[in-house]
C-alpha positions in Angstrom: -88.1 -186.8 -102.5 -87.9 -186.8 -106.3 -84.4 -185.8 -108.1 -85.7 -183.1 -110.6 -82.3 -183.0 -112.4 -78.4 -182.8 -112.7 -76.1 -180.2 -114.5 -73.3 -178.7 -114.3 -73.9 -174.9 -112.9 -73.0 -172.2 -115.7 -71.7 -169.7 -113.1 -69.8 -171.7 -111.4 -69.0 -174.7 -112.6 -70.1 -177.7 -109.9 -72.1 -180.2 -110.4 -75.4 -179.1 -109.1 -78.5 -182.0 -108.5 -81.8 -180.4 -107.7 -84.7 -182.2 -105.6 -87.7 -181.5 -105.1 -88.8 -182.1 -101.3 -91.5 -181.6 -99.1 -90.7 -179.8 -95.5 -91.9 -181.7 -92.7 -90.5 -179.3 -90.0 -87.1 -179.6 -88.5 -83.6 -177.5 -89.5 -81.3 -178.0 -92.4 -78.0 -180.1 -91.7 -75.2 -180.2 -93.6 -73.2 -183.4 -92.7 -71.0 -183.3 -95.5 -69.0 -179.7 -96.6 -66.7 -180.8 -98.8 -70.2 -182.2 -101.3 -72.5 -179.6 -100.2 -71.1 -175.9 -99.4 -75.5 -174.7 -98.9 -79.1 -176.3 -99.0 -82.0 -174.2 -98.2 -86.0 -174.5 -98.9 -87.5 -172.3 -100.8 -90.9 -171.6 -101.5 -92.2 -169.9 -105.5 -91.9 -166.7 -104.5 -88.7 -167.1 -102.7 -87.3 -168.3 -105.7 -88.1 -165.2 -107.7 -86.6 -163.5 -105.6 -83.4 -165.1 -104.4 -82.0 -166.4 -107.4 -80.4 -164.2 -109.0 -78.7 -166.4 -111.8 -80.4 -168.9 -114.5 -83.1 -171.3 -113.2 -82.2 -174.7 -114.1 -85.1 -175.1 -116.6 -86.8 -178.4 -115.0 -87.0 -176.2 -111.5 -88.5 -173.3 -113.6 -91.3 -175.5 -114.8 -91.8 -176.7 -111.4 -92.5 -173.5 -110.3 -94.3 -171.6 -112.7 
């Protein structure tokens, strides 16, 4: 797991940290809902389809 970067999200004003992970199996489980509201694994096409706001430039660079 590699940290891509972090920023204050321009739409939500929340601190967001981005990680590059490899999915190897199992279900995603959030252990602390005070810190993490949502998590998901997305492929390149899913990112293009699902992300409606600006994409963090370092993430965009990975998924060109």
